[in-house]
C-alpha positions in Angstrom: 142.0 109.7 98.2 139.8 108.9 95.2 136.2 109.8 94.9 135.3 106.1 94.7 137.2 105.5 98.0 135.3 108.4 99.6 132.0 107.0 98.4 132.6 103.7 100.1 133.0 105.4 103.4 130.0 107.7 102.9 127.1 105.6 101.5 124.5 107.9 102.9 126.1 110.8 101.1 126.0 108.9 97.9 122.4 107.8 98.4 121.4 111.4 99.2 123.2 112.6 96.0 121.4 110.0 93.9 118.0 111.1 95.4 118.8 114.8 94.8 119.9 114.2 91.2 116.9 112.0 90.5 114.8 114.9 91.7 116.6 117.2 89.3 116.1 114.8 86.4 112.4 114.6 87.2 112.1 118.4 87.6 113.7 118.9 84.2 112.4 115.9 82.2 109.3 114.6 84.0 108.8 111.0 85.1 109.3 109.8 81.5 112.8 111.1 81.6 113.7 109.3 84.8 116.0 106.4 84.0 118.7 104.8 86.0 121.3 106.0 83.4 120.1 109.6 83.5 120.3 109.6 87.3 123.7 107.9 87.3 125.0 110.5 84.8 123.6 113.4 86.9 125.0 112.0 90.1 128.4 111.1 88.7 128.1 107.4 89.6 127.8 104.3 87.6 124.5 102.5 87.0 125.8 99.9 89.3 126.3 102.6 92.0 122.6 103.6 91.6 121.5 99.9 91.7 123.6 99.4 94.9 121.3 101.8 96.7 118.1 101.3 94.7 117.5 97.9 93.1 115.3 99.3 90.3 113.5 102.4 89.1 110.4 101.7 91.2 112.5 101.5 94.3 114.1 104.8 93.4 110.7 106.4 92.9 109.4 105.1 96.2 112.5 106.4 98.0 111.9 109.8 96.4 108.3 109.8 97.5 109.3 108.7 101.0 111.9 111.4 101.1 109.3 114.0 100.0 106.9 112.8 102.7 109.6 113.0 105.4 110.3 116.6 104.3 106.6 117.2 104.4 106.5 115.9 108.0 109.3 118.2 109.0 107.6 121.2 107.3 104.2 120.4 108.8 105.7 120.0 112.3 107.4 123.4 112.0 104.2 125.1 110.8 102.2 123.5 113.5 104.7 124.5 116.2 104.1 128.2 115.2 100.3 127.9 115.3 98.9 128.8 118.7 95.3 127.6 118.0 94.8 123.8 118.4 91.6 123.4 116.5 92.5 122.8 112.8 96.2 123.2 113.4 97.2 120.3 111.2 94.8 121.4 108.4 96.2 124.9 108.4 99.8 123.5 108.2 98.7 121.1 105.4 97.1 123.9 103.4 100.2 126.1 103.8 102.4 123.3 102.7 100.4 122.1 99.8 99.8 125.6 98.4 103.2 127.1 99.1 105.3 127.9 96.1 108.5 128.8 97.9 110.7 126.0 96.5 110.3 125.7 92.7 112.6 122.8 92.3 110.9 120.8 95.0 107.5 121.8 93.6 108.5 120.6 90.1 109.7 117.3 91.5 106.6 116.9 93.7 104.3 117.6 90.8 106.0 114.9 88.6 106.1 112.4 91.4 102.5 112.9 92.4 101.3 112.8 88.8 103.3 109.6 88.3 101.8 108.0 91.4 98.1 109.0 90.8 97.3 105.9 88.9 99.9 103.6 90.5 98.5 101.9 93.6 101.9 101.0 95.0 103.3 104.6 95.1 99.8 106.2 95.5 99.5 104.1 98.7 102.5 105.8 100.2 100.7 109.2 100.0 97.5 107.8 101.4 99.2 106.1 104.3 101.1 109.3 105.1 97.9 111.4 105.1 95.8 108.9 107.0 98.6 108.6 109.6 98.8 112.3 110.1 95.0 112.6 110.3 94.9 109.8 112.9 97.7 111.5 114.8 95.8 114.8 114.8 92.3 113.4 115.2 91.7 115.3 118.4 92.1 118.7 116.6 91.4 118.0 113.0 88.7 115.3 112.7 85.9 117.7 112.3 84.3 117.1 108.8 84.3 120.8 108.2 88.1 120.7 108.1 88.0 118.1 105.3 86.6 120.6 102.9 89.5 123.1 102.9 92.0 120.2 102.8 90.3 118.7 99.7 90.0 122.2 98.2 93.8 122.7 98.7 94.5 119.3 97.0 92.3 120.3 94.1 93.9 123.8 93.8 97.3 122.2 93.9 96.4 119.6 91.2 94.9 122.2 88.9 98.0 124.4 89.1 100.1 121.3 88.3 98.2 120.8 85.0 97.2 124.3 84.1 99.9 124.6 81.4 98.3 121.7 79.6 94.8 123.2 79.8 93.8 124.4 76.3 91.7 127.3 77.6 93.9 128.6 80.4 93.9 132.4 80.2 97.7 132.6 80.8 100.2 130.1 82.3 100.3 131.7 85.7 96.6 132.6 86.0 95.8 130.1 88.7 99.2 130.3 90.4 98.8 134.1 90.8 95.5 133.5 92.6 97.0 131.0 95.1 97.8 133.5 97.9 94.2 134.8 98.1 92.8 131.2 97.8 95.2 130.1 100.6 93.9 132.8 102.9 90.3 131.9 102.2 90.9 128.2 102.9 92.8 129.0 106.1 89.9 131.2 107.2 87.7 128.2 106.9 89.8 126.3 109.5 89.0 128.5 112.5 86.0 127.8 114.6 84.9 126.0 117.8 84.1 122.4 118.3 
């Protein structure tokens, strides 16, 4: 049985492979290196095979962001399930997710995708919709304005660690990254309290 024949019977496997390979391309070459041809080469499919699943580069990027957000949902749900304190539960899970550095490949892909979507209303809107949806879902436990501060601080810390290598006066490349565990603990401490 040929690989092409197998692909026809497993379109979700091919789609998953294309998404994973696109993530590898972005992790290695940034958003500028993301082309349909580069993804096709990495995935071992034709450009037509990529276009069959994603009609253009923008659709591929949006699918990657949606995939990242779905994984974020699963990770947040897992973290929340392990947290016995209701008040601030989503915020603590969000901080842990945003500031974790346990999957370098996913982190590199996330950085490139988020950087690429910062000034793009179409893809930036996906992130905003996801976050607003989660905040609405957890309004009973996480709507206190005091919880917004640690979430925004986590976003800022994540963003600065993303660009720290480009900062001309950064003391050393891992300066901020090395401080993340202590910062994470301080931000988490801010999420406990009573209503």
